C-alpha positions in Angstrom: 17.5 -19.7 28.1 17.6 -19.5 31.9 14.6 -21.8 32.4 16.5 -24.6 29.9 20.3 -23.8 30.2 20.4 -22.8 34.0 19.5 -26.5 35.2 21.7 -28.6 32.7 24.7 -26.1 34.2 23.8 -26.7 37.7 23.7 -30.7 36.9 26.5 -30.7 35.0 28.2 -28.9 37.6 27.0 -31.6 40.5 28.0 -34.5 38.4 31.6 -33.1 37.5 31.8 -34.2 41.8 30.9 -37.4 41.3 32.2 -41.3 40.0 30.1 -40.6 37.2 33.0 -39.1 35.6 35.7 -41.9 36.3 32.8 -44.5 35.1 32.4 -43.1 32.0 36.2 -43.5 31.7 36.4 -47.1 32.5 33.6 -47.9 30.1 34.0 -46.1 26.6 37.9 -45.6 26.4 37.5 -48.7 24.1 36.2 -46.8 21.9 37.2 -43.2 22.6 40.5 -43.7 22.2 40.3 -45.7 19.1 37.7 -43.4 17.4 38.5 -40.2 18.5 42.0 -40.6 19.9 40.5 -39.0 23.8 40.4 -40.9 26.7 37.3 -42.5 27.8 36.2 -39.3 29.8 35.6 -37.7 26.5 32.2 -39.8 25.8 31.0 -37.9 29.5 31.4 -34.4 27.7 30.0 -35.2 24.8 27.2 -36.6 26.2 26.2 -34.0 28.5 27.1 -30.9 25.9 25.0 -32.7 23.3 22.3 -32.9 25.8 22.4 -29.6 27.3 23.5 -27.3 24.5 25.7 -24.5 24.0 28.5 -23.9 25.4 27.9 -26.5 28.3 30.3 -28.8 26.2 32.9 -26.3 26.4 32.6 -25.6 29.8 32.7 -29.4 30.6 36.0 -29.6 28.9 38.0 -26.7 30.4 37.3 -28.1 33.9 38.6 -31.4 32.6 41.9 -30.3 31.6 41.9 -28.0 34.5 41.8 -31.0 36.8 44.6 -32.8 33.8 42.3 -35.3 33.2 43.2 -34.0 29.6 46.5 -32.5 27.3 46.2 -29.7 26.1 46.0 -31.0 22.6 43.1 -33.7 23.6 41.1 -30.6 25.0 41.9 -28.4 22.3 40.6 -31.5 19.4 37.5 -32.0 21.6 35.9 -28.5 21.8 34.6 -28.3 18.0 33.0 -32.2 18.4 31.8 -32.1 21.9 30.0 -28.7 22.4 26.7 -28.9 20.0 23.0 -27.5 19.9 21.0 -29.3 22.2 18.2 -31.7 20.9 15.6 -29.8 23.1 16.2 -26.1 20.6 16.9 -28.1 17.4 13.7 -30.0 17.4 11.4 -27.6 19.5 12.7 -24.3 18.9 13.7 -24.8 15.3 11.7 -28.0 13.7 8.1 -27.0 15.4 9.1 -23.5 16.4 10.3 -21.9 13.5 9.7 -24.9 10.8 6.4 -26.0 11.8 7.6 -29.2 11.7 8.6 -32.2 14.4 10.2 -33.9 11.5 12.7 -31.4 10.3 13.6 -31.1 14.1 14.8 -34.6 13.8 16.2 -34.5 10.4 18.2 -31.6 11.8 19.8 -33.3 14.8 20.6 -36.4 12.9 22.7 -34.6 10.3 24.4 -31.8 13.4 24.8 -35.3 15.1 26.9 -37.1 12.6 28.5 -34.3 11.2 29.9 -33.4 15.3 31.2 -37.0 15.0 32.4 -36.6 11.8 34.7 -33.8 13.0 36.0 -35.9 16.3 37.1 -38.3 14.0 39.2 -36.5 11.4 40.4 -34.5 14.0 41.3 -37.6 16.0 43.3 -39.2 12.7 44.6 -36.1 12.1 46.1 -36.0 15.2 47.7 -39.1 14.6 49.7 -38.5 11.9 51.6 -35.8 13.8 52.4 -37.5 16.9 55.8 -38.7 16.8 55.4 -40.4 20.2 52.7 -43.1 22.1 49.4 -41.0 23.6 49.9 -41.7 27.4 46.0 -42.5 29.3 45.9 -41.2 32.7 43.6 -43.8 34.1 42.8 -42.0 37.5 42.1 -38.5 37.6 43.4 -36.8 39.5 40.3 -35.2 41.2 38.9 -37.7 44.3 36.1 -35.4 45.4 32.7 -36.5 45.7 29.4 -35.0 46.2 29.3 -35.1 49.5 32.3 -33.1 49.8 30.5 -30.9 47.4 29.0 -26.8 48.4 26.3 -26.5 46.3 25.8 -22.9 46.5 28.8 -23.0 44.3 27.5 -24.8 41.8 24.3 -22.6 41.8 27.2 -19.5 41.9 29.4 -20.7 38.9 26.2 -21.8 36.9 24.7 -18.5 37.4 28.0 -16.2 36.4 28.0 -18.4 32.8 24.4 -17.6 32.0 25.1 -14.3 33.3 28.2 -14.4 30.8 26.0 -16.1 27.8 23.2 -12.8 28.3 25.4 -10.8 28.0 26.7 -12.0 24.3 23.6 -12.1 23.6 22.9 -8.7 23.9 25.7 -7.6 22.8 25.4 -9.2 19.3 21.5 -8.2 19.0 23.1 -4.9 19.4 26.3 -5.2 17.4 24.0 -6.5 14.4 21.4 -3.3 14.8 24.3 -1.2 14.5 25.2 -3.5 11.1 21.8 -3.0 9.9 21.3 0.8 11.0 24.9 1.7 9.5 24.5 -0.2 6.4 27.2 -2.7 6.3 25.1 -5.8 6.6 25.1 -4.2 2.8 28.7 -4.8 2.0 28.1 -8.2 3.3 25.5 -9.0 1.5 27.0 -7.6 -1.9 30.1 -9.9 -1.2 27.9 -13.1 -0.5 25.5 -12.1 -3.6 28.1 -13.8 -6.4 28.0 -16.9 -4.2 24.5 -17.8 -3.9 23.9 -16.9 -7.3 26.8 -19.4 -8.4 25.1 -21.5 -6.0 21.1 -20.8 -7.2 21.0 -20.3 -3.5 17.9 -17.3 -3.6 19.7 -14.3 -2.5 16.7 -13.1 -0.8 18.3 -15.5 2.1 21.8 -13.7 2.6 20.8 -11.5 5.3 19.2 -14.4 7.6 22.5 -16.4 6.7 24.6 -13.6 8.0 22.8 -13.0 11.0 23.4 -16.6 11.4 26.6 -16.6 11.4 26.9 -13.9 14.1 23.9 -15.3 16.2 22.5 -18.6 15.8 19.0 -18.1 16.6 18.0 -14.7 15.0 19.8 -16.3 11.5 17.4 -19.7 12.2 13.9 -17.3 12.8 15.0 -15.5 9.6 15.7 -18.8 6.9 12.7 -20.1 8.3 10.6 -17.0 7.4 11.1 -17.4 4.0 9.4 -18.8 2.3 9.5 -20.6 -1.0 8.7 -23.6 -2.9 11.4 -25.3 -2.3 12.1 -25.8 1.4 15.5 -28.2 1.5 17.2 -25.3 0.7 16.4 -23.1 3.9 16.9 -26.7 5.7 20.3 -27.2 4.1 21.6 -23.7 5.1 20.0 -24.2 8.7 22.0 -27.5 9.1 25.4 -25.1 8.4 24.3 -22.6 10.7 23.3 -24.8 13.9 26.3 -27.0 13.0 29.1 -24.3 12.8 27.2 -21.9 15.6 27.9 -18.4 15.0 30.6 -15.6 16.3 28.5 -14.8 19.7 29.0 -19.3 20.5 32.2 -18.8 19.6 33.1 -15.8 22.1 31.2 -17.9 24.3 33.2 -21.1 24.4 36.4 -18.1 23.9 35.7 -16.7 26.6 35.3 -20.0 28.9 38.9 -21.4 28.4 40.4 -18.3 27.6 41.1 -19.3 31.7 42.9 -22.2 30.5 44.7 -20.6 27.9 43.7 -23.1 25.5 43.3 -22.2 22.0 40.2 -21.3 20.2 41.6 -22.0 16.8 40.9 -25.5 16.6 37.2 -25.5 17.6 36.4 -22.4 14.9 38.2 -24.6 11.9 36.2 -27.5 13.8 32.6 -25.8 13.5 33.2 -24.6 10.4 34.2 -28.2 9.4 31.1 -29.3 11.0 28.9 -26.4 9.5 30.1 -28.0 5.7 29.6 -31.8 6.7 26.1 -31.0 8.5 24.6 -29.1 5.4 26.7 -32.1 3.2 24.4 -34.6 4.5 21.3 -33.2 5.6 21.2 -32.3 1.3 22.1 -36.2 0.9 19.2 -36.9 2.7 16.7 -34.8 1.4 17.9 -35.9 -2.1 18.4 -39.5 -1.1 14.8 -39.1 0.5 12.4 -37.2 -1.4 11.2 -35.7 1.8 11.5 -32.6 0.1 12.3 -31.0 -3.4 15.2 -29.9 -3.6 16.8 -28.3 -7.3 20.4 -27.0 -7.3 
């Protein structure tokens, strides 16, 4: 986690103090406002959030909201579709590492990105229905700092604090999953999900790994990919959902970041749940139409 995420966090902290954010705002306003009903600066959060992975997008949004670049409503709407799993994790770890096939990684990345954009568009449409007044676009962000005015040590310190928080949540959820397994609470969750899996004709042997993924995505994804069956497309669709939803571990990481700015976690939760469902649906359609994998439901 440290070598893959820390450089992105430091780079993000540095870029936040350059004119790059304003440049993105001017370049992408004509697309971001019509599509997502957010300022052009949101393109910076979306791009960095997608490249870096969880929870960099949430960190950027919280920082920009603090600087009053976004309104509270805009920041909460941006959280679901600007905070995503990174391509390095999806292609290298999940595709090549877990499934031993980079093609699966590219498929999951494509549907992950498509579902994220879909959530942003749907949330933008919904916000327009709720708004009775025109949206004021802030052309000039309030912050005017430059890179030379920035203390590099402060950026590194902030990034390390974020890494420690993420690592703490990962350790916490590892312990929680272990306790749930030892105390047989996972068996209760398995019993609750068994009728749903049976109704959808999904292998009930995947329930435990699916539950693990709802709590911590890496553990769940590894378990789902390790369950070998003739029809591996089912595993891939479930993996698409887990990647889109992100798990409660990531959700609490995001909450730890945005709670300082008094942003609500509810839009993020419902947005990521919708993204997971859409990612699974898009993956299912592609597998069906391209016949890359045999799919029997």
